[in-house]
C-alpha positions as CSV (number, residue, x, y, z in Angstrom):
1,M,-0.1,0.1,0.0
2,K,2.8,2.3,0.8
3,T,4.6,1.7,-2.5
4,L,1.2,2.2,-4.3
5,F,0.7,5.5,-2.6
6,L,4.4,6.7,-3.5
7,N,3.8,5.7,-7.0
8,K,0.6,7.8,-7.2
9,Y,2.4,10.5,-5.5
10,E,5.3,10.5,-7.7
11,F,2.9,10.4,-10.8
12,Y,1.0,13.5,-9.7
13,M,4.1,15.4,-9.0
14,K,5.6,14.5,-12.4
15,A,2.4,15.5,-14.1
16,L,2.3,18.8,-12.1
17,F,5.9,19.6,-12.9
18,L,5.3,18.7,-16.6
19,S,2.4,21.2,-16.5
20,L,4.3,23.9,-15.0
21,F,7.2,23.3,-17.4
22,L,4.9,23.5,-20.4
23,S,3.2,26.6,-19.2
24,V,6.6,28.5,-18.5
25,S,7.9,27.3,-21.9
26,L,4.8,28.3,-23.8
27,F,4.8,31.7,-22.0
28,A,8.5,32.2,-22.8
29,L,8.0,31.5,-26.5
30,S,5.1,33.7,-26.8
31,Q,7.1,36.6,-25.1
32,D,9.8,37.3,-27.9
33,G,10.2,40.9,-27.0
34,I,8.9,42.2,-30.1
35,V,5.9,44.4,-30.1
36,I,4.2,45.5,-33.5
37,H,1.3,48.0,-33.8
38,L,-0.1,50.3,-36.2
39,D,1.0,54.1,-36.1
40,G,-1.5,55.8,-33.7
41,Q,-2.7,52.7,-32.0
42,T,-1.4,50.6,-29.0
43,A,-2.7,47.0,-29.6
44,D,0.1,44.4,-30.1
45,I,-0.7,42.7,-33.7
46,S,2.5,40.9,-34.1
47,G,1.8,37.5,-35.6
48,Q,-1.5,38.8,-36.8
49,A,-2.9,40.3,-40.2
50,H,-4.0,43.9,-40.7
51,S,-6.6,44.2,-43.4
52,V,-7.4,47.2,-45.6
53,A,-10.3,47.8,-48.1
54,V,-9.8,50.2,-50.9
55,T,-11.9,51.2,-53.9
56,S,-9.3,53.3,-55.7
57,G,-6.0,52.4,-57.6
58,A,-4.3,55.3,-55.8
59,A,-1.1,54.5,-53.9
60,F,-1.7,54.5,-50.1
61,D,0.6,54.3,-47.0
62,I,0.5,51.8,-43.9
63,Q,2.9,52.4,-41.0
64,F,3.6,49.8,-38.3
65,H,5.9,50.6,-35.1
66,V,8.1,47.7,-34.1
67,I,9.4,48.0,-30.5
68,N,12.3,46.3,-29.0
69,E,11.0,44.9,-25.5
70,T,13.7,42.2,-25.4
71,G,15.6,44.3,-22.8
72,Q,18.7,43.9,-25.0
73,N,20.2,46.0,-27.9
74,V,19.1,44.5,-31.2
75,N,19.9,45.0,-34.9
76,W,16.8,44.0,-36.8
77,R,16.1,43.9,-40.6
78,V,12.9,43.3,-42.3
79,S,12.1,40.4,-44.7
80,R,9.1,40.8,-47.1
81,K,7.1,37.8,-48.6
82,K,4.4,38.2,-51.3
83,L,1.8,35.6,-50.5
84,I,-0.8,36.7,-53.0
85,I,-0.3,39.5,-55.5
86,P,-2.5,40.7,-58.3
87,N,-0.7,41.4,-61.5
88,N,1.2,44.8,-62.0
89,W,0.8,46.0,-58.5
90,N,3.6,47.8,-57.0
91,E,4.9,48.5,-53.7
92,Q,7.6,50.6,-51.7
93,L,9.0,49.7,-48.1
94,C,10.7,52.2,-45.8
95,W,12.5,50.8,-42.7
96,G,14.3,53.0,-40.2
97,H,14.8,54.2,-36.6
98,A,11.9,56.1,-35.1
99,T,14.2,59.2,-34.8
100,D,15.3,59.1,-38.4
101,P,14.0,62.5,-39.9
102,F,13.9,60.8,-43.4
103,G,11.8,57.8,-42.2
104,G,14.6,55.4,-42.7
105,T,15.9,53.8,-46.0
106,C,13.2,53.3,-48.6
107,Y,13.3,50.5,-51.2
108,S,11.1,50.4,-54.5
109,S,9.5,47.5,-56.3
110,S,12.4,47.1,-58.7
111,Q,14.8,47.1,-55.7
112,M,12.7,44.2,-54.0
113,N,13.1,42.1,-57.0
114,S,13.1,38.8,-55.1
115,N,10.5,36.8,-53.2
116,P,11.2,36.7,-50.3
117,W,13.2,39.8,-50.1
118,T,15.3,41.1,-47.1
119,T,16.7,44.5,-46.4
120,P,20.4,44.8,-47.0
121,A,22.7,43.9,-44.0
122,N,24.7,47.1,-44.4
123,Q,21.9,49.8,-44.5
124,G,18.9,47.9,-44.0
125,A,19.7,47.0,-40.3
126,V,18.1,49.2,-37.6
127,A,20.0,49.3,-34.2
128,L,17.4,49.7,-31.3
129,L,18.1,50.1,-27.6
130,P,15.6,48.5,-25.2
131,T,12.2,50.1,-25.4
132,E,13.3,51.9,-28.7
133,Y,11.2,51.3,-31.9
134,A,11.6,51.4,-35.7
135,K,9.1,52.4,-38.2
136,L,8.1,50.3,-41.2
137,K,6.0,52.3,-43.9
138,I,4.6,50.2,-46.6
139,T,3.3,51.9,-49.8
140,T,0.9,49.8,-51.8
141,D,0.2,51.0,-55.4
142,P,-2.6,48.8,-56.9
143,E,-2.9,48.6,-60.8
144,D,-5.9,50.7,-61.9
145,N,-8.9,48.3,-62.4
146,A,-6.7,45.3,-61.3
147,Y,-9.3,44.3,-58.8
148,G,-8.4,41.6,-56.2
149,Q,-6.7,40.8,-52.8
150,A,-2.9,41.4,-52.1
151,H,-1.3,39.6,-49.0
152,Y,2.0,40.5,-47.9
153,R,4.0,39.2,-44.9
154,Y,6.8,41.3,-43.1
155,Y,9.1,39.3,-40.9
156,I,11.4,40.9,-38.2
157,T,15.0,39.2,-38.6
158,T,18.6,39.5,-37.5
159,N,20.1,37.9,-40.5
160,G,17.3,37.2,-43.3
161,L,17.3,33.5,-42.2
162,S,15.7,33.3,-38.8
163,M,12.4,34.9,-38.4
164,L,11.7,36.3,-35.0
165,D,8.1,37.7,-35.6
166,S,6.0,39.0,-38.3
167,V,2.9,41.0,-39.3
168,D,0.7,40.5,-42.3
169,L,-1.0,43.1,-44.7
170,I,-3.9,42.3,-46.5
171,V,-5.4,44.7,-49.1
172,D,-8.8,44.2,-50.8
173,Y,-9.1,46.3,-54.0
174,T,-12.9,46.3,-55.0
175,A,-14.7,48.4,-57.6
176,S,-16.4,51.4,-56.1
177,I,-20.1,51.4,-55.7
178,K,-21.6,54.6,-56.9
179,P,-24.8,56.1,-55.3
180,V,-27.8,55.4,-57.4
181,V,-30.0,58.1,-58.7
182,K,-33.4,56.7,-58.1
183,E,-35.6,59.5,-59.5
184,E,-35.4,63.0,-60.5
185,I,-33.7,65.1,-57.9
186,S,-35.8,67.6,-56.0
187,I,-34.1,70.2,-53.6
188,T,-35.8,72.4,-51.2
189,V,-33.9,75.3,-49.4
190,A,-36.0,77.1,-46.8
191,P,-36.4,79.6,-45.2
192,N,-35.1,81.8,-48.0
193,P,-34.0,84.6,-47.1
194,S,-32.5,83.2,-44.0
195,T,-31.0,84.8,-40.9
196,E,-29.5,82.1,-38.8
197,Y,-30.4,78.6,-40.3
198,V,-31.5,77.2,-43.6
199,N,-33.2,73.6,-44.0
200,I,-32.0,71.8,-47.2
201,Q,-34.2,68.8,-48.0
202,F,-33.7,66.6,-51.2
203,T,-35.2,63.4,-52.8
204,G,-34.0,61.4,-55.7
205,S,-30.4,60.7,-54.6
206,E,-28.6,58.8,-51.9
207,Q,-26.2,61.6,-51.6
208,L,-25.5,65.2,-52.8
209,Q,-22.2,67.1,-53.0
210,L,-22.9,70.7,-51.8
211,K,-20.7,73.6,-52.8
212,M,-21.5,77.0,-51.2
213,M,-20.3,80.1,-53.2
214,D,-20.6,83.9,-52.7
215,A,-21.7,86.4,-55.1
216,L,-18.1,86.7,-56.7
217,G,-17.8,82.9,-57.2
218,N,-15.6,82.3,-54.1
219,I,-16.0,78.7,-52.6
220,I,-17.2,79.3,-49.0
221,S,-17.6,75.5,-48.0
222,R,-17.9,72.0,-49.4
223,E,-19.4,68.8,-47.9
224,V,-21.3,65.7,-48.7
225,L,-24.9,65.3,-47.9
226,Y,-26.4,61.9,-47.0
227,G,-29.7,63.3,-45.8
228,N,-31.4,66.4,-44.9
229,R,-29.3,69.1,-43.5
230,K,-29.9,72.1,-41.2
231,L,-27.0,74.7,-42.4
232,N,-25.8,77.3,-40.1
233,V,-25.8,80.7,-42.1
234,S,-25.5,83.0,-38.8
235,D,-21.7,83.7,-39.3
236,L,-22.1,84.7,-43.0
237,N,-22.3,88.4,-44.1
238,S,-25.7,89.5,-45.4
239,G,-25.9,88.9,-49.0
240,V,-26.5,86.6,-52.0
241,Y,-25.0,82.9,-52.0
242,F,-25.3,80.1,-54.4
243,L,-25.7,76.6,-53.4
244,V,-24.4,74.0,-55.9
245,F,-25.5,70.6,-55.7
246,E,-24.0,67.6,-57.7
247,A,-25.0,63.9,-57.7
248,P,-23.4,61.1,-59.9
249,G,-25.4,60.7,-63.3
250,S,-27.1,64.1,-63.0
251,K,-26.4,67.7,-63.9
252,S,-25.5,70.0,-61.2
253,I,-28.4,72.0,-59.4
254,T,-28.0,75.6,-58.3
255,R,-30.1,77.5,-55.7
256,K,-29.8,81.0,-54.7
257,L,-29.8,81.7,-51.1
258,V,-30.3,85.1,-49.5
259,V,-28.9,85.8,-46.1
260,R,-30.2,88.8,-44.1
261,H,-29.3,89.9,-40.6
């Protein structure tokens, strides 16, 4: 009985030790000392993907901060791997210390001519002290009308071979959906003349672009209307103004507004 008790005790102790060892090991593996987040945010997205949806072929920037939380001095490089890329899409990558006034060293699509590709050892390695961070700015330039999804992965590495951590960028480029003009557009501007506020009501379109101009043709303001609008005119000088409304697939409509104080 004593031997059986010891065997059970040893079994439970070994199981407990193994459980603690695995927990500590997994914790250590998960704490690589690299924190990656989007510029202006604080959530750590290392090992995760950031998705962006665009409806234009214009180039745009995404910037990540890569923070050294290892407690040691490091020299980090970046490896880029293209997982899915539509035809004729271009990109640019800039990598440098947070204090670099030029944003680091930038590389064009023609320079990043291999897949995967790694920043060169001489000028592409960024030295960071503990708690310092580097900036990774990615410029993606979709080909006009080359709709699809691009998937990039950016690794943090010391030598281009051992990958320490990563972050993914997924770009969905879809055709824009223009508002549908359901019927002939009707616009009401009242009261007119107005002293403080004027109510703008319209039907026949999901949205309108409004441009306010003075009698000399100077643009006072621009905005997009998604529904009826109460416009404050109390700060305007007394006089005649013109409200120009535009909607896709329709001619512009102009309404004269008289402001009296």
